[in-house]
MARPA-456029 format. One line per 2 residues: their letters; for each residue x, y, z of N, C-alpha, C. Coordinates in nm, 4 decimals, padded with zeros to 6 digits. Example, Ala and Ser with C-alpha at 12.3 -4.5 7.8 and 13.67 -1.06 7.14 Angstrom:
MARPA-456029
AS = 01.3190:-00.5690:00.7800:01.2300:-00.4500:00.7800:01.3200:-00.3300:00.7800; 01.2850:-00.2250:00.7080:01.3670:-00.1060:00.7140:01.2900:00.0030:00.7870
END
This chain:
MARPA-456029
MV = 01.6258:-01.0282:00.8728:01.6083:-00.9233:00.9173:01.5604:-00.8342:00.8440; 01.4365:-00.7292:00.8734:01.4331:-00.5687:00.7896:01.4642:-00.4805:00.8087
DK = 01.5345:-00.3915:00.6715:01.5985:-00.2654:00.7246:01.4865:-00.1570:00.7426; 01.5341:-00.0163:00.7701:01.4467:00.0704:00.7503:01.3810:00.1137:00.6785
AE = 01.4209:00.0933:00.5294:01.3693:00.1498:00.4095:01.2389:00.0567:00.3863; 01.2552:-00.0828:00.4218:01.1581:-00.2106:00.4201:01.0686:-00.1867:00.5155
QV = 01.0846:-00.1476:00.5949:00.9983:-00.1236:00.7262:00.9134:-00.0390:00.6818; 00.9623:00.0646:00.6268:00.8585:00.1885:00.6054:00.7479:00.1495:00.5227
VF = 00.8015:00.0571:00.3914:00.6933:-00.0244:00.3243:00.6373:-00.0687:00.3780; 00.6651:-00.1464:00.4582:00.5476:-00.2700:00.5268:00.4616:-00.1936:00.6135
DL = 00.5300:-00.0947:00.6999:00.4308:-00.0163:00.7301:00.2896:00.0578:00.6603; 00.3548:00.1738:00.5656:00.2581:00.1937:00.4899:00.1328:00.1045:00.4548
WD = 00.2170:-00.0763:00.4190:00.1222:-00.1386:00.3413:00.0076:-00.1730:00.4448; 00.0564:-00.1966:00.5574:-00.0242:-00.2240:00.6911:-00.1335:-00.1293:00.6826
EL = -00.1037:00.0037:00.6750:-00.1872:00.1117:00.7155:-00.3125:00.0855:00.6148; -00.2078:00.0826:00.5222:-00.3492:00.1041:00.3373:-00.4375:-00.0237:00.4189
GN = -00.4064:-00.1052:00.3984:-00.4734:-00.2442:00.4692:-00.5825:-00.2003:00.5483; -00.6070:-00.1222:00.6931:-00.6414:-00.0614:00.6923:-00.7879:00.0374:00.6739
VI = -00.7152:00.0633:00.5471:-00.8394:00.1754:00.4905:-00.9748:00.1050:00.4266; -01.0867:00.1814:00.4458:-01.2148:00.1344:00.4138:-01.1845:00.1235:00.2525
VD = -01.2251:00.0562:00.2070:-01.2699:00.0707:00.0669:-01.4027:00.0146:00.0399; -01.4591:00.0822:-00.1035:-01.5804:00.0666:-00.1936:-01.6037:-00.0772:-00.2470
ED = -01.7075:-00.0934:-00.3111:-01.7126:-00.2729:-00.3622:-01.6078:-00.1886:-00.4988; -01.5962:-00.0972:-00.5603:-01.4769:-00.0515:-00.6465:-01.3669:-00.0332:-00.6194
DN = -01.2901:-00.0409:-00.4967:-01.1678:-00.0920:-00.4682:-01.1362:00.0890:-00.4000; -01.2015:00.1494:-00.4410:-01.2038:00.3159:-00.4400:-01.1891:00.3393:-00.2686
IE = -01.0726:00.4057:-00.2265:-01.1019:00.4431:-00.0609:-01.2177:00.5603:-00.0094; -01.2858:00.4791:00.0999:-01.3528:00.5832:00.1616:-01.3208:00.7065:00.2349
QG = -01.1971:00.7066:00.2821:-01.1349:00.7816:00.3860:-01.0339:00.8657:00.3234; -00.9803:00.9893:00.3509:-00.8009:00.9826:00.2640:-00.7377:00.9450:00.3287
WK = -00.6461:00.9377:00.2565:-00.4802:00.8325:00.3365:-00.3572:00.9614:00.2650; -00.2704:00.9805:00.3231:-00.2028:01.0203:00.2987:-00.2283:01.1625:00.1930
HF = -00.1602:01.1853:00.0714:-00.1777:01.2647:-00.0169:-00.3309:01.2287:-00.0877; -00.3825:01.0928:-00.1054:-00.4777:01.0782:-00.1445:-00.6174:01.0518:-00.1034
PV = -00.6852:01.1515:-00.2012:-00.8101:01.2023:-00.1647:-00.9320:01.0830:-00.1423; -01.0214:01.1050:-00.0417:-01.1597:01.0136:-00.1178:-01.1945:00.9617:-00.2460
GT = -01.2210:00.8343:-00.2380:-01.2551:00.8267:-00.4030:-01.1245:00.7766:-00.4640; -01.0136:00.7645:-00.4585:-00.8624:00.6948:-00.5037:-00.9134:00.5605:-00.5384
NK = -00.8574:00.5326:-00.6357:-00.8676:00.3236:-00.6674:-00.7456:00.2980:-00.5840; -00.7715:00.1818:-00.4986:-00.6321:00.1376:-00.4127:-00.5506:00.0676:-00.4915
LE = -00.5726:00.0372:-00.6583:-00.4500:00.0450:-00.7020:-00.3069:00.1257:-00.7393; -00.4127:00.2529:-00.7561:-00.3515:00.3623:-00.8040:-00.2497:00.3757:-00.6919
IW = -00.2960:00.3398:-00.5892:-00.2105:00.3840:-00.4298:-00.0979:00.2480:-00.4491; -00.1422:00.1674:-00.4598:-00.0093:00.0862:-00.4950:00.1103:00.0566:-00.5406
HW = 00.0305:00.1208:-00.7352:00.1452:00.1839:-00.8315:00.2065:00.2789:-00.7512; 00.1795:00.3955:-00.6856:00.2343:00.4580:-00.6303:00.3390:00.4286:-00.5289
IE = 00.3218:00.3398:-00.4336:00.3749:00.2764:-00.3424:00.5289:00.1911:-00.4307; 00.5111:00.1113:-00.5012:00.5818:00.0717:-00.6164:00.6499:00.1628:-00.6558
ET = 00.6291:00.2758:-00.7277:00.6823:00.3540:-00.8015:00.7761:00.4776:-00.7015; 00.6902:00.4568:-00.5639:00.7919:00.6052:-00.4843:00.9105:00.5050:-00.3933
YN = 00.8955:00.3612:-00.3698:00.9903:00.2838:-00.2674:01.0540:00.1967:-00.3706; 00.9977:00.1894:-00.4909:01.1118:00.1090:-00.5876:01.1309:-00.0870:-00.5277
VS = 00.9768:-00.0914:-00.5120:00.8958:-00.2636:-00.4662:00.7990:-00.3183:-00.5483; 00.7608:-00.4022:-00.5626:00.6157:-00.4883:-00.6073:00.5611:-00.5550:-00.5285
IA = 00.4724:-00.4826:-00.5225:00.3400:-00.5209:-00.4111:00.3376:-00.6684:-00.4316; 00.3063:-00.7372:-00.5264:00.3129:-00.8936:-00.5502:00.4146:-00.9653:-00.5262
ED = 00.5394:-00.9183:-00.5762:00.6586:-00.9639:-00.5412:00.7309:-00.9968:-00.4332; 00.7379:-00.8471:-00.3563:00.8302:-00.7560:-00.2358:00.6969:-00.8055:-00.1353
LM = 00.5974:-00.7348:-00.1000:00.5079:-00.7406:-00.0026:00.4305:-00.8619:00.0206; 00.3784:-00.8667:-00.0989:00.2664:-01.0364:-00.0433:00.3763:-01.1351:-00.0447
NS = 00.4842:-01.1580:-00.0952:00.5156:-01.2931:-00.0751:00.5885:-01.2817:00.0629; 00.6638:-01.1791:00.0685:00.7009:-01.1575:00.2294:00.5876:-01.1858:00.3093
IT = 00.4783:-01.1547:00.3282:00.3914:-01.1945:00.4551:00.3020:-01.3572:00.4619; 00.3410:-01.4244:00.3164:00.3480:-01.5145:00.3381:00.4407:-01.6367:00.3993
E = 00.6034:-01.6094:00.3571:00.6597:-01.6756:00.4256:00.6727:-01.6921:00.5736
END
């Protein structure tokens, strides 16, 4: 079972997955407080730091399980 904090992170991750990026992985529309042109990796790092998670270990592994 996923707790409320984990669900927030999963929801953010899912929402970010719907944001269109260019060939360099820069977002093509503003998302949350990030302006157009922000690199998606910068946003990943923000999620990791803000919610104390690892995209690779916590989110991607849970998606494939």
